[in-house]
GUDRENBA-119150 format. One record per residue (C-alpha): z, y, x; chain. Coordinates in steps of 0.5 Angstrom, whole numbers, plus 500, padded with zeros to 3 digits. Each point is the difference from the previous one (the first is absolute). Layout:
N
zz|yy|xx|cadena
Z|Y|X|A .
...
This chain:
578
zz|yy|xx|cadena
781|101|074|A .
508|502|499|A .
502|507|500|A .
507|503|502|A .
502|506|496|A .
500|506|506|A .
506|502|503|A .
497|507|499|A .
500|500|493|A .
507|498|499|A .
504|505|496|A .
507|502|502|A .
504|495|504|A .
500|505|505|A .
506|497|504|A .
497|493|500|A .
493|503|502|A .
504|503|506|A .
504|494|502|A .
493|496|500|A .
497|506|504|A .
505|499|505|A .
499|493|501|A .
493|501|501|A .
502|504|506|A .
505|496|503|A .
498|493|497|A .
507|497|504|A .
504|505|495|A .
503|494|497|A .
498|499|493|A .
501|503|493|A .
503|497|494|A .
498|503|493|A .
505|499|494|A .
498|501|493|A .
499|497|493|A .
493|496|498|A .
494|505|500|A .
502|506|504|A .
494|499|505|A .
504|496|506|A .
495|495|501|A .
494|506|499|A .
504|504|505|A .
500|494|505|A .
493|497|499|A .
497|507|501|A .
504|501|507|A .
495|496|504|A .
494|505|498|A .
503|505|504|A .
502|496|506|A .
495|502|506|A .
495|495|502|A .
502|496|506|A .
496|501|507|A .
496|493|498|A .
498|503|493|A .
503|494|496|A .
502|501|493|A .
508|501|500|A .
503|494|497|A .
504|501|494|A .
504|493|498|A .
504|499|494|A .
506|495|500|A .
500|497|493|A .
507|498|497|A .
499|493|500|A .
498|499|507|A .
502|494|504|A .
503|500|507|A .
494|497|503|A .
495|505|497|A .
504|506|502|A .
502|498|507|A .
494|495|502|A .
500|493|501|A .
494|495|502|A .
493|500|497|A .
500|494|496|A .
492|500|499|A .
499|500|508|A .
505|494|501|A .
497|496|494|A .
493|501|503|A .
501|500|508|A .
507|498|501|A .
501|507|503|A .
507|503|500|A .
499|507|499|A .
504|506|496|A .
498|503|494|A .
501|507|499|A .
506|502|496|A .
500|507|496|A .
504|503|506|A .
495|499|505|A .
494|502|495|A .
504|507|499|A .
500|501|508|A .
497|508|501|A .
500|501|493|A .
505|500|494|A .
504|495|497|A .
502|501|493|A .
506|496|496|A .
500|502|492|A .
506|498|497|A .
504|499|507|A .
506|499|497|A .
498|494|496|A .
497|497|507|A .
505|494|503|A .
505|504|505|A .
498|495|505|A .
492|502|500|A .
502|507|500|A .
504|499|506|A .
494|497|503|A .
496|506|498|A .
505|506|502|A .
501|496|507|A .
493|500|502|A .
499|507|497|A .
505|502|505|A .
498|496|506|A .
493|501|499|A .
499|492|501|A .
501|494|497|A .
501|493|503|A .
498|494|496|A .
504|494|501|A .
498|494|495|A .
496|494|499|A .
499|499|507|A .
497|507|501|A .
504|505|505|A .
496|507|501|A .
502|507|500|A .
495|505|496|A .
500|507|500|A .
503|503|493|A .
499|508|501|A .
500|503|493|A .
502|505|495|A .
505|497|495|A .
500|502|493|A .
505|497|495|A .
500|502|492|A .
506|498|495|A .
503|501|494|A .
507|501|501|A .
502|498|493|A .
497|493|501|A .
504|499|506|A .
502|503|507|A .
499|498|507|A .
506|499|505|A .
502|506|504|A .
498|497|506|A .
493|499|498|A .
500|507|496|A .
502|503|507|A .
494|497|504|A .
495|505|496|A .
500|506|503|A .
499|504|494|A .
502|499|493|A .
498|504|494|A .
501|500|492|A .
494|501|496|A .
501|503|493|A .
494|502|496|A .
503|506|497|A .
494|504|501|A .
498|507|496|A .
495|500|494|A .
495|503|505|A .
501|494|505|A .
500|495|495|A .
494|502|497|A .
496|501|507|A .
503|493|502|A .
497|497|493|A .
493|504|501|A .
499|497|507|A .
502|493|499|A .
495|500|494|A .
494|503|505|A .
502|495|505|A .
500|494|495|A .
493|502|497|A .
496|501|506|A .
504|498|506|A .
495|500|505|A .
498|508|498|A .
508|501|500|A .
501|498|507|A .
494|503|503|A .
502|507|497|A .
506|499|505|A .
497|497|506|A .
500|507|503|A .
507|501|499|A .
502|494|502|A .
496|501|507|A .
503|506|501|A .
507|497|499|A .
499|495|505|A .
498|505|505|A .
506|504|499|A .
504|494|501|A .
496|498|506|A .
502|507|503|A .
507|499|498|A .
501|494|504|A .
497|503|506|A .
505|506|499|A .
506|495|499|A .
502|500|507|A .
500|507|501|A .
506|501|495|A .
506|502|503|A .
507|497|498|A .
505|504|503|A .
507|497|503|A .
503|505|495|A .
496|497|494|A .
502|493|502|A .
507|502|500|A .
500|503|493|A .
497|494|497|A .
505|495|504|A .
506|505|497|A .
497|499|493|A .
500|493|501|A .
507|499|502|A .
502|504|494|A .
497|496|495|A .
502|494|504|A .
493|497|500|A .
500|493|503|A .
496|499|506|A .
495|505|503|A .
493|498|496|A .
501|505|495|A .
501|506|506|A .
493|497|503|A .
497|500|494|A .
502|508|498|A .
498|502|507|A .
493|496|500|A .
499|503|493|A .
501|507|502|A .
496|499|506|A .
494|498|495|A .
501|505|496|A .
499|505|505|A .
494|497|503|A .
497|500|493|A .
501|508|500|A .
497|500|507|A .
507|503|503|A .
504|498|506|A .
507|502|497|A .
503|496|495|A .
502|505|494|A .
506|500|495|A .
496|498|495|A .
497|494|504|A .
507|497|501|A .
502|501|493|A .
494|496|497|A .
502|495|506|A .
507|499|497|A .
497|499|493|A .
495|495|502|A .
505|496|504|A .
507|501|497|A .
500|499|493|A .
499|492|500|A .
505|499|505|A .
506|503|498|A .
505|496|496|A .
501|502|493|A .
494|505|501|A .
494|499|496|A .
493|501|503|A .
497|507|501|A .
495|501|495|A .
493|503|501|A .
502|507|499|A .
508|500|502|A .
503|504|505|A .
506|498|504|A .
507|501|498|A .
506|501|504|A .
505|495|497|A .
507|502|501|A .
505|495|500|A .
504|498|494|A .
507|501|500|A .
505|494|501|A .
501|497|493|A .
508|501|498|A .
503|493|498|A .
504|501|494|A .
505|495|497|A .
495|495|495|A .
507|499|496|A .
500|508|498|A .
493|502|499|A .
498|499|493|A .
493|499|499|A .
495|500|494|A .
498|493|497|A .
493|497|502|A .
495|498|495|A .
496|494|501|A .
494|504|501|A .
503|506|504|A .
495|506|500|A .
503|505|505|A .
505|498|506|A .
506|504|501|A .
500|503|507|A .
507|498|502|A .
500|493|504|A .
504|495|499|A .
504|497|506|A .
501|493|500|A .
507|497|500|A .
502|495|505|A .
500|493|497|A .
502|494|504|A .
495|494|501|A .
501|495|495|A .
497|493|499|A .
494|500|495|A .
500|492|498|A .
495|501|495|A .
495|504|505|A .
502|495|506|A .
498|494|495|A .
493|504|499|A .
499|501|507|A .
501|493|502|A .
496|497|494|A .
493|497|502|A .
495|505|499|A .
495|499|494|A .
493|498|502|A .
496|507|501|A .
493|501|497|A .
494|500|504|A .
500|506|504|A .
493|503|504|A .
504|500|507|A .
506|501|503|A .
500|505|506|A .
502|498|507|A .
499|494|504|A .
498|493|499|A .
501|493|503|A .
496|494|500|A .
503|495|495|A .
497|493|497|A .
496|501|494|A .
506|496|495|A .
505|506|502|A .
501|504|494|A .
497|507|501|A .
495|498|505|A .
493|503|499|A .
493|498|504|A .
499|504|506|A .
492|500|501|A .
500|503|507|A .
505|494|502|A .
496|495|497|A .
494|502|502|A .
502|501|507|A .
503|493|500|A .
494|497|497|A .
495|503|505|A .
504|498|506|A .
500|493|497|A .
492|500|500|A .
499|502|493|A .
493|501|497|A .
498|503|493|A .
501|494|495|A .
506|497|503|A .
507|501|497|A .
504|505|503|A .
507|499|504|A .
504|504|495|A .
506|504|503|A .
505|503|496|A .
505|506|501|A .
506|503|496|A .
503|507|500|A .
506|500|505|A .
503|507|499|A .
507|500|498|A .
503|500|492|A .
500|507|498|A .
506|503|496|A .
499|506|496|A .
505|504|498|A .
500|506|495|A .
506|505|499|A .
500|505|495|A .
505|505|503|A .
498|505|494|A .
505|504|497|A .
501|496|494|A .
502|494|504|A .
506|504|502|A .
502|501|493|A .
503|494|496|A .
503|501|493|A .
504|505|500|A .
497|504|506|A .
506|499|504|A .
499|493|504|A .
495|500|506|A .
501|492|501|A .
493|497|498|A .
496|503|506|A .
505|499|505|A .
501|493|497|A .
493|498|501|A .
499|503|507|A .
506|495|502|A .
497|494|496|A .
493|501|504|A .
503|501|506|A .
504|493|499|A .
493|497|499|A .
497|502|506|A .
506|497|504|A .
498|493|497|A .
493|500|504|A .
497|502|506|A .
493|498|499|A .
498|504|495|A .
497|507|501|A .
503|506|496|A .
496|505|496|A .
505|506|497|A .
497|505|495|A .
505|505|498|A .
499|505|494|A .
504|506|501|A .
499|508|499|A .
495|498|496|A .
496|497|505|A .
499|492|502|A .
500|499|507|A .
499|494|505|A .
507|500|504|A .
498|493|503|A .
493|497|501|A .
500|493|503|A .
508|501|503|A .
505|495|501|A .
506|498|496|A .
504|504|505|A .
496|506|499|A .
501|499|493|A .
507|500|501|A .
500|506|504|A .
495|504|496|A .
504|499|493|A .
506|503|503|A .
497|507|500|A .
499|499|492|A .
506|504|498|A .
497|505|494|A .
496|499|494|A .
495|506|498|A .
494|502|497|A .
496|498|494|A .
498|492|498|A .
493|499|502|A .
500|493|499|A .
493|499|498|A .
497|503|506|A .
505|496|505|A .
499|493|497|A .
492|502|501|A .
502|502|507|A .
503|493|501|A .
495|496|497|A .
495|503|504|A .
503|499|506|A .
501|493|498|A .
493|499|499|A .
498|503|507|A .
505|494|503|A .
498|495|496|A .
505|495|497|A .
503|493|503|A .
504|495|496|A .
506|503|503|A .
499|507|498|A .
506|503|496|A .
501|507|496|A .
507|503|498|A .
500|506|496|A .
506|504|499|A .
500|505|494|A .
503|503|494|A .
493|500|497|A .
501|507|497|A .
493|503|502|A .
498|507|500|A .
494|501|495|A .
493|502|504|A .
498|507|500|A .
495|501|494|A .
502|493|497|A .
504|498|494|A .
506|496|501|A .
497|494|496|A .
494|500|505|A .
504|501|506|A .
504|494|498|A .
494|496|499|A .
497|502|507|A .
507|498|503|A .
500|493|496|A .
492|499|503|A .
502|502|507|A .
506|495|499|A .
495|494|498|A .
495|501|505|A .
506|500|505|A .
503|493|498|A .
493|497|499|A .
499|502|508|A .
507|497|502|A .
503|495|494|A .
507|500|504|A .
502|507|498|A .
507|501|498|A .
503|507|497|A .
507|502|501|A .
503|505|495|A .
506|503|498|A .
504|497|494|A .
495|501|494|A .
503|505|495|A .
498|503|493|A .
492|500|500|A .
499|497|507|A .
503|494|497|A .
493|499|496|A .
496|505|505|A .
500|496|506|A .
499|493|497|A .
494|502|497|A .
497|503|506|A .
500|493|504|A .
498|496|494|A .
494|496|501|A .
501|501|508|A .
503|496|505|A .
505|505|502|A .
507|498|499|A .
506|505|498|A .
507|500|504|A .
505|504|498|A .
505|503|506|A .
507|502|498|A .
């Protein structure tokens, strides 16, 4: 028998445990996103959560369904039951993971690596409480009321803001435990591993008491009063923070109500509201890191407006190939007129190289003849066609093929760190502005692709556009008017590669990198090792998509040898911009 590490034996993690308690009190609260590096007990917390949920009236075991990283759309959403179709020709639905999680918990580990269209389906069903199956001759609406828990390592890729916002709570987990806490964690884990049955039995009473407390809090929830004054206070703060939509406000009031019910009180306290802001706000605000497990809310004062200075009058120190520190001053970009880049345009128009085989390409697909390049066998369509034609075991199938039908992806990375605003003598800011204008002209050359724009600025790589149009790219790049922060190029390239991996690769997909190559060494790592990691990240990216070009300023001094060595052995093409 498999045993789950008890919820009551988990040391620390108080904010996470309270979030889970509130979801147990109000299962419709909206879900929890756990963020942290590998080995910080994200999965342990999620799996232990089921043990504290009060049993339903029919005494059935509460479902706990995990969505594996490599899950398919059929497995997640449901499809036809192939065995029944083969045996008796009955077109019946096969239960998907979403339906299996009804009245229980749906846990997605590494949710940031799951294809976005699958995450969209999960979040839509979590919000509506139902899911419609429309596929392979099946049309059916199924119940999908579950508590959603997602976990992710932010260093391995991010979630689109639209998806992150759908999780009501977001917490950054850190393992900064004290010596006493670490000692206790190791002791309890060893006891559990040595005799899981005895260990779980020892926590049975505590778990039962916790479930009873949750049951009482559920009944008390409707007695908690939310005054009009409290609604006004929350609304005013939401307006001052410029929050988009009202999902966060709903979550804050409902979370605070759960906290009061857990205490057995009918009034919401200041501490309840303070904790609700921590849980609901951190992963939503732009440019703000998620609240960690022991964080307290802060009052963010607006930054004073940046004073624009004449770049020609500002003397700035030269930047090394591997700058350790970035100056605080921001570099404002010069206005550069659009100029034709014939070599770049030629690269864009040239037929793409044949991409290596990829496991999948997210999005829709369409039926095609088997001889069409990129076609793959669709066993469900083949099975359906064969059965309808009277197929029986031993006979040949009526094979059917499909091909990914999504539009080509154009991946754009813009390095807007401070070094890209400094060239040679420190007086020219033309490269980043020229690169910005060059890629804007590329967007005008096609309206069929979907554009993804990743920008490294202020020491952080963020997606400015995901699956946008050429018009959206032009409008968005107009806002790129400054260079600032460190050059964390390795992290940015890994983030780009992970996003590409989630989408899959088609033959027409392309990557354009715009950077001067002056990377900042990673913390605690030598310059030489940082260069090795950057080259590895570049190699992995070029292996994923071979049609990759790197726009860079005219090479001077050591950069004349540095960049060519970086791309040596890869399919990345270097192109200097004037």
